[in-house]
C-alpha positions in Angstrom: -20.1 17.3 -72.5 -19.9 13.3 -71.3 -15.8 13.5 -71.1 -16.4 16.4 -68.5 -18.6 14.6 -66.6 -16.7 11.3 -66.5 -13.1 13.1 -65.6 -15.7 15.2 -62.8 -16.8 11.5 -61.4 -13.6 10.1 -61.7 -12.2 13.3 -59.5 -14.9 12.8 -57.1 -13.9 9.0 -56.8 -10.1 9.8 -56.0 -11.0 12.5 -53.7 -13.8 10.0 -51.9 -10.9 7.4 -52.0 -8.2 9.7 -50.9 -10.8 10.4 -48.1 -11.3 7.3 -46.8 -7.4 6.5 -46.5 -6.7 9.7 -44.8 -9.8 8.9 -42.0 -8.3 5.2 -41.7 -5.0 6.6 -41.4 -6.0 9.2 -38.9 -8.3 5.9 -37.1 -5.5 3.6 -36.4 -2.9 6.3 -35.5 -5.6 7.1 -32.8 -6.5 3.5 -31.5 -2.7 3.0 -31.4 -2.1 6.1 -29.2 -5.0 5.4 -27.0 -3.8 1.6 -26.9 -0.3 2.7 -25.6 -1.9 5.4 -23.3 -4.2 2.3 -21.7 -0.9 -0.1 -21.9 1.3 2.8 -19.9 -1.7 3.0 -17.0 -2.4 0.1 -16.4 1.7 -1.0 -16.8 1.8 1.8 -13.5 -1.5 0.5 -11.8 -0.1 -2.9 -11.6 3.5 -1.7 -10.3 1.8 0.1 -7.5 -0.6 -3.2 -6.8 2.3 -5.6 -6.7 4.0 -2.9 -4.0 1.4 -2.8 -2.1 1.0 -6.6 -1.7 4.5 -7.0 -1.4 3.9 -4.6 1.5 0.8 -6.1 2.8 2.4 -9.2 2.7 5.6 -8.0 5.0 3.3 -7.3 7.8 1.4 -10.6 7.0 4.7 -12.2 7.8 4.6 -10.6 11.0 2.6 -13.0 12.3 3.9 -16.2 11.2 7.9 -15.2 12.5 6.5 -14.0 15.7 4.7 -15.7 18.4 2.4 -12.8 19.6 2.5 -9.5 17.9 2.1 -6.8 20.5 0.9 -3.4 19.5 4.4 -1.6 19.5 5.9 -4.4 17.3 3.2 -3.8 14.7 3.3 0.1 14.7 7.1 -0.3 14.2 6.7 -2.7 10.9 4.2 -1.0 9.6 4.6 2.8 10.2 7.4 3.4 7.5 5.6 1.5 4.5 2.7 3.1 5.4 4.3 6.9 5.7 6.5 5.9 2.5 3.1 5.1 -0.2 1.0 8.0 -0.6 -1.8 5.2 -1.8 -1.9 4.0 1.3 -4.3 5.4 3.5 -4.0 2.7 6.8 -2.4 -0.5 7.3 -4.5 -2.4 10.0 -4.5 -5.5 11.6 -8.3 -7.3 12.7 -8.7 -10.3 14.8 -11.0 -12.9 14.7 -13.2 -12.9 17.8 -16.2 -15.2 19.4 -18.8 -13.0 19.7 -19.1 -14.9 22.7 -15.6 -13.8 23.9 -16.0 -10.1 23.3 -15.6 -9.4 27.4 -12.0 -10.8 27.3 -11.3 -9.5 24.0 -11.9 -5.8 25.3 -10.0 -6.2 28.5 -7.3 -7.2 26.4 -7.7 -4.6 23.9 -7.8 -1.9 26.8 -4.7 -3.1 28.3 -3.0 -2.2 25.1 -3.2 1.3 25.7 -6.8 1.8 24.0 -8.1 2.8 26.9 -11.8 3.6 25.8 -11.7 0.5 23.3 -15.3 -0.4 22.4 -16.7 -2.2 18.7 -19.0 -0.2 16.3 -21.2 -0.8 15.4 -22.4 -3.7 17.6 -21.8 -7.3 17.3 -24.7 -9.5 15.7 -22.6 -12.4 13.8 -20.8 -14.9 15.7 -17.8 -14.0 14.8 -16.3 -10.3 14.6 -13.8 -8.6 13.0 -12.8 -5.6 15.1 -9.9 -3.5 13.9 -7.3 -3.5 16.6 -4.0 -2.0 15.4 -3.9 0.7 12.7 -0.9 3.1 11.6 -0.4 6.0 10.7 -1.3 6.1 14.9 -2.8 9.6 14.2 -6.2 8.1 12.9 -6.2 5.4 15.5 -8.8 6.9 18.2 -11.3 6.9 15.3 -10.5 3.3 13.7 -9.7 1.2 16.2 -12.9 -0.9 17.0 -14.3 -0.8 13.7 -16.3 -4.2 13.1 -15.2 -4.9 9.4 -17.2 -7.9 9.4 -20.3 -5.8 9.9 -20.1 -4.7 6.3 -21.2 -6.6 3.8 -18.8 -5.9 0.8 -16.1 -6.4 3.5 -17.3 -9.7 5.2 -17.8 -11.2 1.5 -14.0 -10.6 0.9 -12.7 -11.3 4.4 -14.7 -14.7 4.1 -12.9 -15.0 1.0 -9.5 -14.1 2.2 -9.7 -16.9 5.2 -11.0 -19.3 3.0 -8.9 -19.1 -0.2 -5.6 -18.4 1.6 -5.1 -15.7 -0.4 -5.0 -12.2 -0.6 -8.1 -10.7 -1.7 -9.4 -7.3 -2.9 -12.5 -5.0 -2.2 -14.6 -3.3 -5.0 -13.8 0.2 -5.4 -15.9 1.4 -2.8 -15.9 4.4 -0.4 -13.4 4.5 2.5 -13.5 7.5 4.1 -17.3 8.9 4.3 -17.4 12.6 5.5 -16.9 15.9 4.0 -14.7 14.8 1.2 -15.4 11.0 0.8 -12.1 9.0 -0.1 -12.8 6.4 -2.8 -10.3 3.2 -2.9 -10.4 -0.5 -2.4 -8.7 -2.4 0.4 -6.2 -5.2 -0.1 -7.6 -7.9 2.9 -4.5 -11.1 3.4 -6.1 -13.5 5.9 -3.5 -14.5 9.1 -3.3 -17.9 10.7 -2.3 -19.8 13.8 -1.2 -23.6 14.4 -3.3 -23.6 17.7 -6.7 -22.1 18.9 -7.0 -17.9 19.3 -7.5 -17.1 22.4 -10.7 -15.0 21.6 -11.7 -17.6 18.6 -11.4 -21.3 17.6 -12.9 -20.6 13.9 -10.8 -22.9 11.9 -9.9 -23.7 8.5 -8.9 -27.1 7.4 -5.8 -27.8 9.6 -5.0 -23.9 10.4 -6.8 -21.7 13.2 -8.0 -18.0 12.0 -6.2 -15.2 13.7 -7.5 -12.4 11.6 -6.9 -10.8 8.7 -4.1 -7.4 7.7 -5.3 -5.1 5.5 
């Protein structure tokens, strides 16, 4: 019986070795497939984010090329990219406004055909960043006037954007709250001017803060 047991153990050992080799090969193939899928997803995300950054940079460039950007100019330049990118919910501009200048700012905002313009929630900070221009224009009535600086998450990113002078992004947050909450993130770009803003004199280095586009 000894030869039979020796053969049995040899066959069991060979079977175990074959099982281990097949298992290792399957794991390697699964890992490679997973890595390819992750790489594909990451590449698509990076490509989409790069396109959205380019859109935001072009809107940001409006404020470098024009002495004053009025509502019609903003809507003309921002509507096409907003409609051509399905992932873009809105493109908006929020000026930096000194809380002491809110009365003058509200008068100016209403002269831009936002007849019932108001800031919500009410301002408690020395400076506010209320949404002024927004596209698509269909969503303007419910978006204009929202004080982005009232939200701690947005406030931190806005401050980081104009202090660093770089395009920054919020974390993954609810962008639309209601029956169907929409999650996503906002890209925020700072806008500067060489001279004080009519409604604010907030200064960073040698430049004055105009506001943000996002």
